C-alpha positions, -999 to 999 in steps of 0.1 A, spaced: -1 1 2 28 24 9 42 18 -21 9 25 -42 8 59 -27 42 74 -32 43 67 -65 11 87 -69 22 112 -47 50 108 -75 31 114 -101 10 141 -87 46 159 -80 60 157 -116 25 176 -129 23 203 -107 35 235 -128 66 243 -119 61 281 -120 45 268 -90 79 270 -73 82 306 -77 65 332 -57 78 356 -79 95 367 -109 126 378 -86 126 347 -75 133 329 -108 157 356 -119 181 344 -88 173 307 -96 182 312 -140 217 333 -124 225 305 -103 216 277 -129 241 301 -159 267 299 -132 268 262 -128 264 254 -162 294 282 -171 313 265 -143 308 227 -155 317 242 -190 348 254 -176 353 222 -160 348 204 -190 321 184 -171 303 185 -199 275 159 -193 270 185 -162 269 214 -184 241 201 -204 223 186 -178 219 219 -162 214 240 -196 184 219 -200 169 227 -168 186 266 -177 160 263 -209 128 253 -186 131 281 -160 139 306 -186 109 291 -207 87 302 -172 97 337 -178 67 348 -193 43 325 -167 57 350 -139 51 392 -147 81 412 -142 73 442 -115 67 467 -149 40 443 -156 26 442 -125 25 475 -120 6 482 -153 -19 457 -143 -23 471 -111 -27 505 -125 -54 491 -153 -71 474 -124 -74 509 -100 -88 525 -131 -115 501 -130 -119 503 -96 -128 540 -100 -148 539 -131 -173 507 -114 -173 533 -82 -179 565 -103 -211 544 -118 -225 526 -88 -220 493 -98 -205 484 -65 -208 446 -67 -184 450 -95 -162 475 -75 -160 444 -49 -147 425 -69 -124 449 -86 -110 457 -51 -97 425 -43 -85 422 -76 -65 450 -68 -55 437 -35 -43 407 -46 -21 425 -72 -9 450 -44 2 426 -24 16 408 -53 39 441 -63 49 450 -22 58 408 -25 82 416 -58 
């Protein structure tokens, strides 16, 4: 029974998106820098198999950039949401304003973490 559970758990881990490991673009960029240095070090040491493995992971990490917004992109989304919130309040669409306020709050939190 333990064996079956560990196989299922392993499948869940593999299916989880790698971008889930990173809560911010900054964390991702740090990891990319780390892997880039490891690739360079492996090449310098003529450990080409290691360099190849690290490069594959580096390429995967670089591919995640599009899934995590940069500070500039987050700020643009935040400003857009604030604008929509103001318009909803002016038009007395308070149900819309409630949802927009939640969006603004989430974006502000994420932006402050970056």
